[in-house]
C-alpha positions as CSV (number, residue, x, y, z in Angstrom):
1,M,0.2,-0.1,0.2
2,R,1.2,3.4,-0.7
3,N,2.6,5.8,2.2
4,D,0.5,8.3,3.7
5,Y,1.0,11.9,2.0
6,G,1.8,13.2,5.5
7,Q,-0.3,16.3,5.5
8,Q,-2.2,16.7,9.0
9,M,-4.5,19.5,8.4
10,Q,-2.3,22.3,9.0
11,N,-5.3,24.7,9.4
12,S,-8.8,24.5,10.4
13,N,-10.1,24.8,7.1
14,Y,-13.3,22.6,7.9
15,L,-16.0,22.3,10.4
16,K,-14.8,20.7,13.7
17,D,-18.0,19.3,14.8
18,V,-18.5,17.4,10.9
19,R,-14.9,15.9,12.0
20,K,-15.5,14.9,15.4
21,H,-19.0,13.2,13.9
22,Y,-17.0,11.2,11.3
23,E,-14.3,10.3,13.9
24,N,-17.1,8.8,16.2
25,Y,-19.1,7.4,13.7
26,P,-17.5,6.9,10.4
27,Y,-20.1,6.3,7.8
28,P,-21.2,4.1,6.2
29,P,-20.1,1.4,8.5
30,R,-18.3,-1.3,6.4
31,P,-16.9,-4.3,8.4
32,P,-13.4,-5.0,6.6
33,E,-13.5,-8.8,6.7
34,R,-16.8,-8.7,4.3
35,E,-14.2,-7.5,1.4
36,K,-13.8,-11.3,1.4
37,T,-16.9,-12.1,-0.1
38,A,-18.5,-8.9,-1.4
39,L,-17.8,-5.6,-3.7
40,N,-19.6,-2.6,-3.2
41,M,-20.1,-0.7,-6.4
42,P,-21.3,2.9,-6.8
43,V,-22.8,3.7,-9.9
44,M,-20.9,6.7,-10.5
45,D,-17.3,5.3,-10.0
46,S,-18.3,2.5,-13.1
47,L,-15.3,3.1,-15.2
48,D,-17.3,1.8,-18.1
49,Q,-20.1,4.3,-17.4
50,L,-17.4,7.2,-17.1
51,N,-15.9,6.6,-20.2
52,H,-19.4,6.4,-21.7
53,L,-20.9,9.4,-20.3
54,C,-17.7,11.9,-20.0
55,F,-15.1,10.5,-22.3
56,S,-17.0,9.2,-25.6
57,G,-15.7,5.7,-24.8
58,K,-11.8,7.1,-25.6
59,K,-10.3,7.2,-22.2
60,N,-7.6,4.8,-21.6
61,F,-7.9,4.1,-18.2
62,F,-4.8,2.0,-17.9
63,D,-2.4,4.8,-19.0
64,K,0.2,5.6,-16.8
65,N,-0.6,9.1,-16.5
66,F,-4.4,8.5,-15.6
67,R,-5.0,10.0,-12.0
68,V,-8.2,9.8,-9.8
69,L,-8.8,11.7,-6.5
70,V,-11.6,10.3,-4.3
71,A,-12.3,13.7,-2.3
72,G,-14.1,12.8,1.0
73,G,-13.6,9.0,0.6
74,G,-15.0,7.9,4.1
75,T,-14.8,4.4,4.8
76,G,-14.0,3.4,1.2
77,D,-16.9,2.4,-1.1
78,S,-15.6,4.7,-3.9
79,V,-11.8,4.2,-3.4
80,I,-12.0,0.4,-3.3
81,Y,-14.3,0.0,-6.3
82,L,-12.1,2.2,-8.2
83,A,-9.0,0.5,-7.3
84,E,-10.2,-3.1,-8.0
85,Q,-11.0,-1.7,-11.6
86,L,-7.6,-0.5,-12.2
87,R,-5.6,-2.8,-9.9
88,N,-3.5,-4.0,-12.7
89,S,-2.7,-0.7,-13.9
90,P,-0.1,1.8,-13.3
91,A,-3.0,4.6,-12.7
92,E,-2.6,6.5,-9.5
93,I,-5.7,6.8,-6.9
94,V,-5.6,9.1,-4.3
95,Y,-7.8,8.8,-1.1
96,L,-8.3,12.3,1.1
97,D,-10.7,12.6,3.9
98,I,-10.7,14.5,7.2
99,S,-11.4,11.4,9.6
100,K,-8.9,9.3,10.6
101,A,-11.5,6.9,11.8
102,S,-13.0,6.5,8.4
103,M,-9.7,6.4,6.7
104,K,-8.4,3.6,9.1
105,V,-11.5,1.5,8.0
106,A,-10.9,2.2,4.0
107,K,-7.1,1.2,4.4
108,E,-8.4,-1.7,6.6
109,R,-10.6,-2.8,3.5
110,A,-8.1,-2.3,1.0
111,K,-5.6,-4.4,3.2
112,V,-8.1,-7.4,3.2
113,R,-8.3,-6.8,-0.6
114,G,-4.2,-6.7,-1.1
115,I,-4.9,-3.8,-3.0
116,E,-1.7,-1.6,-3.1
117,N,-2.5,1.1,-5.6
118,I,-4.2,3.9,-3.5
119,T,-2.2,6.9,-1.7
120,W,-3.9,7.8,1.6
121,I,-4.2,11.5,2.6
122,H,-5.6,12.7,5.9
123,D,-6.8,16.4,5.2
124,S,-9.8,18.6,4.1
125,L,-10.6,19.0,0.5
126,L,-11.0,22.3,1.2
127,N,-6.9,22.4,1.6
128,I,-6.4,20.8,-2.0
129,P,-5.2,24.1,-3.3
130,A,-2.3,24.3,-0.3
131,I,-1.1,20.6,-0.5
132,D,0.3,20.7,-4.2
133,I,-1.2,17.2,-5.1
134,G,-1.5,18.2,-9.0
135,L,-4.4,17.7,-11.5
136,F,-6.6,14.6,-12.1
137,D,-8.3,12.7,-14.8
138,H,-11.3,12.0,-12.8
139,I,-12.3,13.0,-9.3
140,S,-15.0,11.0,-7.4
141,C,-16.7,13.0,-4.6
142,S,-20.0,11.7,-3.0
143,G,-21.9,12.7,0.0
144,V,-19.2,15.1,0.9
145,L,-20.0,18.8,-0.5
146,H,-23.4,19.1,0.9
147,H,-21.4,18.7,4.4
148,L,-19.4,21.8,4.1
149,E,-19.8,25.3,5.7
150,N,-19.6,26.7,2.1
151,P,-20.2,24.2,-0.4
152,D,-19.2,26.6,-3.2
153,L,-15.5,26.8,-2.1
154,G,-15.4,22.7,-1.9
155,L,-16.5,22.5,-5.4
156,Q,-14.2,25.4,-6.7
157,A,-11.5,23.6,-4.9
158,L,-11.9,20.2,-7.1
159,A,-12.6,22.1,-10.0
160,G,-9.1,23.6,-9.6
161,A,-7.6,20.1,-9.1
162,L,-9.3,18.7,-12.4
163,K,-7.8,18.5,-15.7
164,P,-8.8,20.7,-18.6
165,D,-10.6,17.6,-20.3
166,G,-11.3,15.7,-16.7
167,A,-14.6,14.5,-15.3
168,M,-16.3,14.6,-11.5
169,G,-18.7,12.8,-10.3
170,I,-20.6,14.2,-7.4
171,M,-23.3,13.2,-5.1
172,V,-25.2,15.8,-3.3
173,Y,-28.5,15.5,-1.4
174,A,-31.8,16.3,-3.3
175,K,-33.9,18.6,-1.7
176,Y,-37.8,17.4,-1.8
177,G,-37.0,13.8,-0.9
178,R,-35.5,15.0,2.2
179,M,-38.1,17.7,3.4
180,G,-39.4,15.2,6.6
181,V,-35.4,14.7,7.4
182,Y,-34.7,18.6,7.4
183,L,-38.0,19.0,9.7
184,M,-36.7,16.2,12.1
185,Q,-33.2,17.7,12.1
186,E,-34.5,21.1,13.0
187,A,-37.0,19.6,16.2
188,L,-33.6,17.6,17.1
189,R,-31.3,20.3,17.1
190,I,-33.7,22.5,19.0
191,I,-34.2,19.3,21.7
192,N,-30.3,18.7,21.9
193,R,-29.3,22.6,22.3
194,D,-27.8,22.1,25.5
195,E,-26.6,18.3,24.9
196,E,-23.2,17.6,24.2
197,D,-23.3,13.7,24.7
198,M,-23.5,12.3,21.1
199,R,-25.0,9.0,22.7
200,K,-27.7,10.9,24.4
201,K,-28.7,13.0,21.1
202,I,-29.4,9.5,19.7
203,A,-31.4,8.3,22.4
204,N,-33.4,11.3,22.2
205,C,-33.9,10.8,18.5
206,K,-34.8,7.5,19.1
207,A,-37.1,8.3,21.6
208,I,-39.0,10.8,19.1
209,L,-38.9,8.2,16.1
210,N,-40.4,5.6,18.0
211,N,-43.4,8.1,18.8
212,L,-44.2,9.6,15.3
213,P,-47.9,10.3,14.5
214,A,-48.7,8.8,11.3
215,T,-49.2,12.0,9.6
216,N,-45.1,12.9,10.1
217,W,-43.3,14.2,6.9
218,L,-40.8,11.3,7.6
219,H,-43.7,8.7,6.9
220,S,-43.7,10.3,3.3
221,S,-39.8,10.5,2.7
222,T,-38.1,8.6,0.1
223,Q,-37.6,4.8,0.7
224,S,-33.4,5.5,1.4
225,T,-34.1,7.7,4.1
226,K,-36.4,5.3,5.8
227,D,-33.9,2.6,5.4
228,E,-30.8,4.4,7.0
229,P,-31.6,3.8,10.9
230,R,-32.4,0.2,10.0
231,K,-29.4,-0.5,8.2
232,Y,-26.7,1.2,9.9
233,G,-28.0,1.8,13.5
234,D,-26.8,4.6,15.5
235,I,-24.3,5.5,12.7
236,G,-27.5,5.8,10.3
237,I,-29.3,7.7,12.7
238,Y,-26.3,10.3,13.7
239,D,-25.8,10.7,9.8
240,L,-29.1,11.4,8.8
241,Y,-31.1,13.3,11.7
242,L,-28.3,14.7,13.9
243,H,-25.5,15.9,11.4
244,A,-24.2,19.0,12.1
245,Q,-23.9,20.5,8.5
246,D,-26.3,19.4,6.0
247,R,-27.9,21.0,2.8
248,A,-29.7,19.9,-0.2
249,Y,-30.3,21.2,-3.7
250,S,-33.3,21.4,-6.1
251,I,-32.3,20.7,-9.9
252,P,-32.1,24.4,-10.9
253,E,-30.0,24.9,-7.8
254,L,-27.8,22.0,-8.7
255,Y,-27.2,23.3,-12.2
256,D,-26.0,27.0,-11.0
257,Y,-24.3,25.4,-8.2
258,V,-21.7,23.4,-10.7
259,E,-21.9,26.0,-13.6
260,G,-20.5,28.5,-10.9
261,A,-17.5,26.7,-10.3
262,G,-17.0,26.6,-14.2
263,L,-18.2,23.1,-14.8
264,H,-21.4,21.6,-16.9
265,I,-23.6,18.9,-15.9
266,T,-23.1,15.9,-18.5
267,K,-25.6,13.6,-16.7
268,L,-27.8,13.2,-13.8
269,V,-27.4,9.5,-12.9
270,S,-29.5,7.6,-10.3
271,E,-28.5,4.8,-8.4
272,D,-31.8,3.1,-9.3
273,L,-30.4,1.5,-12.3
274,S,-33.7,0.9,-13.8
275,L,-34.8,4.3,-13.6
276,G,-31.3,6.1,-14.3
277,D,-31.8,9.5,-15.2
278,K,-35.4,8.9,-16.2
279,L,-35.7,9.8,-12.4
280,Y,-34.9,13.4,-12.8
281,N,-36.8,14.2,-16.0
282,P,-40.4,15.5,-15.8
283,I,-41.4,14.2,-19.2
284,C,-41.3,10.8,-18.0
285,Y,-43.8,11.3,-15.6
286,L,-46.6,13.0,-17.9
287,N,-49.4,11.3,-20.2
288,D,-50.2,14.5,-22.0
289,K,-49.0,14.9,-25.4
290,E,-49.3,18.7,-25.6
291,L,-47.7,19.2,-22.0
292,E,-45.0,16.9,-23.0
293,S,-44.0,19.0,-26.2
294,K,-43.8,22.2,-24.0
295,V,-41.5,20.7,-21.0
296,S,-39.4,19.1,-23.5
297,R,-38.6,22.5,-25.0
298,M,-37.7,24.1,-21.6
């Protein structure tokens, strides 16, 4: 395994509460031993899809100059999948995250798999301009930018590390599917205003969730938000309902956000492969030819 880069976050260019969260509750929980029997394959980190959507099928990922950055790599889903696909190549894969606990999990997963083509950096993506790690052909950043105090600065930092012909995959939260979540977060911030103990905050959250009326908006939330506590227990509860910094985007806001960093959107991709980008296309929900024609011109 390649050596750590050695940078130790020399400035405070990140939110301390967010780092504390992920030092205590690395997300998502990934037992390293599970790597012996299963491989998590995030859709946006599929090299075949990346080549098709962003490089017209012409990119040679096995070129010695191909470089990938996983910014905010967490417990390692993206970096492990990318490293597996590039296992026998001279490509360079760089992992970066503010949480030592999360990076430890990712490293252990890589060790179980015998992966040695990753460079590990413990730092904030906001510090990328200062640590001089060069330019990348591809940057993967999933579930990170929306937890920054200033997401614009985060995306600008990533854009500055992208080669002129490079591509970036980002995942940020969608506003409307999480409306119930944000109402619950707001209520819990009030209830836990004077509470410092993270475990007590989780206990208070559970007490509320176990007594919700049938009319609560959480019952109308997307299935993925309902699944978090069931799949990930306390870690899922804290990440979903008790996060210190969390925002979301509508589709127009997403376009403004991306274009504000000097980038453009190539494709909206859904983890639900049966729907793909159709999930975000209103025409797919219409059954009126005249209205379809009008909307298609917008």
